[in-house]
C-alpha positions in Angstrom: -16.3 28.9 -66.2 -16.2 31.5 -63.5 -18.7 31.1 -60.6 -20.6 33.7 -58.9 -19.3 32.5 -55.6 -15.6 31.3 -55.5 -16.2 29.3 -52.4 -19.5 27.5 -53.8 -19.8 23.8 -52.7 -20.1 22.4 -56.3 -16.9 24.2 -57.5 -14.9 22.9 -54.5 -15.9 19.3 -55.3 -14.8 19.8 -58.8 -11.4 21.1 -57.8 -11.0 18.2 -55.4 -11.7 15.7 -58.3 -9.3 17.4 -60.6 -6.5 17.4 -58.0 -6.4 13.9 -56.4 -3.2 14.7 -54.6 -4.7 17.4 -52.4 -6.1 16.5 -49.0 -9.7 15.3 -48.8 -12.4 17.4 -47.6 -12.9 17.6 -43.9 -11.1 19.8 -41.3 -9.2 21.8 -43.9 -11.6 21.3 -46.9 -14.6 23.2 -47.7 -17.0 20.3 -47.9 -17.3 17.4 -45.5 -16.7 14.0 -46.8 -20.1 12.4 -47.6 -18.8 8.9 -47.8 -18.5 6.6 -44.8 -15.5 7.0 -42.4 -12.5 4.7 -42.3 -13.6 1.3 -40.8 -10.2 0.8 -39.1 -10.6 4.2 -37.3 -14.1 3.2 -36.1 -12.8 -0.1 -34.8 -10.0 1.7 -32.9 -12.7 4.0 -31.4 -14.7 1.0 -30.3 -11.5 -0.5 -28.7 -10.8 2.8 -27.0 -14.3 2.8 -25.3 -14.3 -0.8 -24.1 -16.4 -1.5 -21.1 -14.3 -1.6 -17.9 -14.8 -4.6 -15.7 -16.3 -3.7 -12.3 -14.7 -5.8 -9.5 -17.4 -6.7 -7.0 -16.9 -6.2 -3.2 -17.0 -9.5 -1.3 -18.6 -8.7 2.1 -17.3 -11.9 3.8 -13.9 -11.2 2.6 -13.9 -7.7 4.0 -15.2 -9.0 7.4 -12.3 -11.6 7.4 -9.7 -8.9 6.7 -11.2 -6.7 9.4 -10.9 -9.5 11.8 -7.3 -10.1 10.9 -6.5 -6.5 11.5 -8.3 -6.6 14.8 -6.3 -9.6 16.0 -3.1 -7.8 15.0 -4.1 -4.8 17.0 -4.8 -6.9 20.1 -1.5 -8.8 19.8 0.6 -5.7 19.4 -1.1 -3.6 22.0 -1.2 -6.3 24.8 2.2 -7.4 24.0 3.6 -3.8 24.5 1.7 -3.2 27.7 2.5 -6.5 29.3 6.3 -6.4 28.5 8.6 -5.3 31.2 12.4 -5.0 31.8 12.8 -8.7 32.2 9.9 -9.9 30.0 10.5 -8.7 26.5 11.3 -12.0 25.0 7.6 -13.1 24.8 6.7 -9.9 22.9 9.7 -10.5 20.6 8.4 -14.0 19.9 5.1 -12.6 18.9 6.5 -10.0 16.7 8.8 -12.5 14.9 5.6 -14.6 14.1 4.1 -11.4 12.6 7.3 -10.7 10.7 7.3 -14.1 9.2 3.6 -13.7 8.1 4.7 -10.4 6.5 7.6 -12.0 4.7 5.3 -14.7 3.3 2.7 -12.3 2.1 5.2 -9.6 0.6 7.5 -12.2 -1.1 4.6 -13.9 -2.7 2.9 -10.5 -3.8 6.0 -8.6 -4.9 7.9 -11.6 -6.5 11.6 -10.5 -6.0 14.3 -12.3 -7.8 15.4 -15.5 -6.0 12.3 -15.3 -3.8 13.4 -18.1 -1.5 16.7 -16.6 -0.8 15.5 -13.2 -0.4 12.8 -14.5 2.1 15.4 -16.5 4.0 17.8 -13.4 4.3 15.0 -11.2 5.3 13.9 -13.8 8.1 17.4 -13.9 9.5 17.7 -10.0 9.4 14.3 -9.6 11.3 15.5 -12.2 13.9 18.7 -10.3 14.4 16.9 -7.1 14.6 14.6 -8.5 17.4 17.6 -9.8 19.3 19.4 -6.4 19.2 16.2 -4.6 20.1 15.7 -6.9 23.3 19.4 -7.2 24.4 20.9 -4.1 23.2 22.6 -1.8 25.8 20.6 1.2 24.8 17.3 1.5 23.0 18.3 3.1 19.8 17.1 2.9 16.2 20.5 3.0 14.5 21.4 -0.7 15.2 18.2 -1.7 13.4 19.0 0.5 10.4 22.5 -1.1 10.1 21.0 -4.5 10.3 18.4 -3.8 7.7 21.0 -2.2 5.3 23.0 -5.3 5.8 20.2 -7.6 5.0 19.3 -5.7 1.8 23.0 -6.1 0.6 23.0 -9.8 1.5 19.7 -10.3 -0.3 21.0 -8.6 -3.3 24.2 -10.7 -3.4 22.0 -13.8 -3.2 20.2 -12.7 -6.3 23.2 -12.5 -8.6 24.0 -16.1 -8.9 21.4 -16.9 -11.4 21.3 -15.1 -14.8 17.6 -14.6 -14.9 17.6 -13.1 -11.4 20.6 -11.1 -12.0 18.9 -9.4 -14.9 16.0 -8.3 -12.8 18.0 -6.7 -9.9 18.2 -3.2 -11.5 14.3 -3.1 -11.6 13.5 -4.9 -8.3 16.2 -3.7 -5.8 13.5 -1.3 -4.3 11.2 -4.3 -3.9 14.0 -6.2 -1.9 14.6 -3.3 0.3 11.0 -3.0 1.0 10.6 -6.5 2.0 13.7 -6.5 4.3 12.9 -3.1 6.0 9.3 -4.1 6.3 10.1 -7.0 8.5 12.7 -5.1 10.4 10.2 -2.3 11.1 8.3 -4.4 13.7 11.5 -4.6 15.8 11.0 -0.8 16.4 8.1 -1.7 18.7 10.5 -3.5 21.1 12.7 -0.4 21.0 9.7 1.7 22.0 8.9 -0.6 25.0 12.2 0.2 26.4 11.6 4.0 26.4 9.6 6.0 29.0 6.6 6.8 26.9 7.0 4.2 24.2 4.5 1.8 25.4 1.8 4.4 25.6 2.6 5.6 22.1 2.3 2.0 20.8 -1.1 1.7 22.6 -2.4 5.0 20.9 -0.8 4.4 17.4 -1.8 0.8 17.1 -5.2 1.3 18.4 -5.8 4.2 15.9 -4.3 2.1 13.0 -6.3 -1.1 13.9 -9.6 0.7 14.4 -9.1 2.5 11.0 -8.5 -0.8 9.2 -11.4 -2.5 11.2 -14.0 0.1 10.6 -13.1 0.8 7.0 -13.2 -3.0 6.1 -16.4 -3.5 8.0 -18.0 -0.5 6.3 -17.0 -1.9 2.8 -18.9 -5.1 3.7 -22.0 -3.0 4.4 -21.9 0.1 2.3 -18.9 0.0 -0.3 -19.9 3.5 -1.7 -18.8 5.6 -3.4 -16.3 3.4 -5.1 -12.6 4.5 -5.1 -12.3 2.9 -8.6 -14.2 0.3 -10.4 -11.2 -2.0 -10.4 -10.6 -1.6 -6.7 -13.2 -3.2 -4.4 -13.2 -0.4 -1.8 -15.5 2.5 -0.8 -14.6 6.0 0.0 -17.1 6.0 3.0 -15.2 3.3 4.8 -12.0 5.0 4.3 -13.1 8.4 5.7 -15.0 6.8 8.5 -12.1 4.6 9.6 -9.7 7.5 9.9 -12.4 9.5 11.9 -13.1 6.6 14.3 -9.4 5.9 14.8 -8.6 9.5 15.5 -11.6 10.0 17.9 -10.7 6.9 20.0 -7.1 8.0 20.2 -8.1 11.4 21.5 -10.1 9.8 24.2 -7.1 7.7 25.1 -4.9 10.8 25.3 -7.3 12.2 27.9 -6.6 9.1 30.2 -2.9 8.7 29.7 -0.2 10.6 31.7 1.7 13.5 30.4 2.9 14.4 27.9 -0.2 12.9 26.4 -3.3 15.1 26.0 -6.4 14.6 24.0 -5.0 16.8 21.2 -1.7 14.9 21.1 -3.6 11.6 21.2 -5.7 12.7 18.2 -2.6 13.7 16.2 -1.0 10.2 16.9 -4.2 8.4 16.0 -4.7 10.5 12.8 -1.1 9.8 11.6 -1.3 6.2 12.4 -4.8 5.7 10.9 -3.9 7.4 7.7 -0.6 5.5 7.4 -2.3 2.1 7.8 -5.2 3.0 5.4 -2.9 4.2 2.7 -0.7 1.1 2.8 -3.9 -1.0 2.8 -5.2 1.0 -0.3 -1.8 0.7 -2.1 -2.0 -3.0 -1.8 -5.5 -2.9 -3.5 -4.3 -0.7 -6.3 -1.3 -3.0 -6.8 -3.5 -6.0 -7.2 -5.8 -4.1 -9.6 -2.9 -3.1 -11.7 -1.5 -6.7 -11.7 -5.0 -7.8 -12.8 -5.2 -5.1 -15.6 -1.7 -6.1 -16.8 -2.8 -9.8 -17.3 -0.5 -11.1 -14.8 -1.3 -14.1 -12.5 -2.9 -13.0 -9.2 -1.2 -13.5 -5.9 -2.0 -16.4 -3.7 -5.3 -15.4 -2.0 -4.0 -15.7 1.6 -0.9 -13.5 1.0 -3.0 -11.1 -1.0 -5.3 -10.4 1.7 -2.9 -10.3 4.6 -0.3 -8.0 3.0 -2.5 -4.8 3.6 -2.8 -5.0 7.4 0.7 -6.3 7.8 2.1 -3.5 5.7 0.0 -0.9 7.5 1.3 -1.9 11.1 4.9 -1.9 9.9 4.6 1.6 8.8 2.6 2.5 12.0 5.6 1.3 14.1 8.0 3.7 12.2 5.5 6.5 12.6 5.0 5.9 16.3 8.9 6.1 16.9 9.1 9.2 14.8 6.3 10.9 16.7 7.7 9.9 20.1 11.0 11.5 19.4 10.1 14.5 17.2 6.6 15.4 18.5 6.0 14.2 22.1 9.6 14.7 23.4 
């Protein structure tokens, strides 16, 4: 029978019953479906909005990491200041100990193929780089780059003997290069001590990086808010405050050092070093959070908490060399 209104609700329902092949009422239909929704879709919606676990901040652990960063700062700064033309070997010994700690932490955290072989090759590469930095005729960076590249190739060769390791090389060769060059980066500090303003640059950059890590971790122990992410036990207040304190102290140091240092140049060096160290430390935290969310086994606790400051100072050494040759010179 004809209807007064062709889009009447009752007529539309009758048409839908007469044509079961047509789509159900909903977005394209005239009448919304009065029956309950699909239980499977409701379950998927519930799974989509699962509660995210909030990782708590451990104040004692933050204080311990801050203390470790402070000890590294003192060792690197005092070693560079006290090293002379005939007394660089003690500084090299100290740096080799730091390199071994870094290799331990990075190998356990990044888990490259043939981990023992990769760590052994990286240790020999770091020792060779230290020797060349101390005894080389000229204080240059290129010999260290050649040694690092040779170490990466040797580590990759050591990973091809076992089938399970060989299958992972295409995915982890960047990790291997990061471990080897991270250890070699500390030898750059020895090269800087042999250059006119290198020791002062180490003083400024390592002080800025160390204070940034120290202040940021201590602030996390007291006031870890606002959180960077619920899965990462770090606060934005500590990150910003650490970078500011590191920059300020380096600006003060720049006013006491000889030319070409000035307060402005000291602040620039401190800011670059502080940001580099903090970013590496944060990257380590996000990496651990990603490993936890993926359901992988956590890294050994000692290596997990040391790799942030160790990686931060490795990048700071490279940043100091770059600033000396492209900004201060």
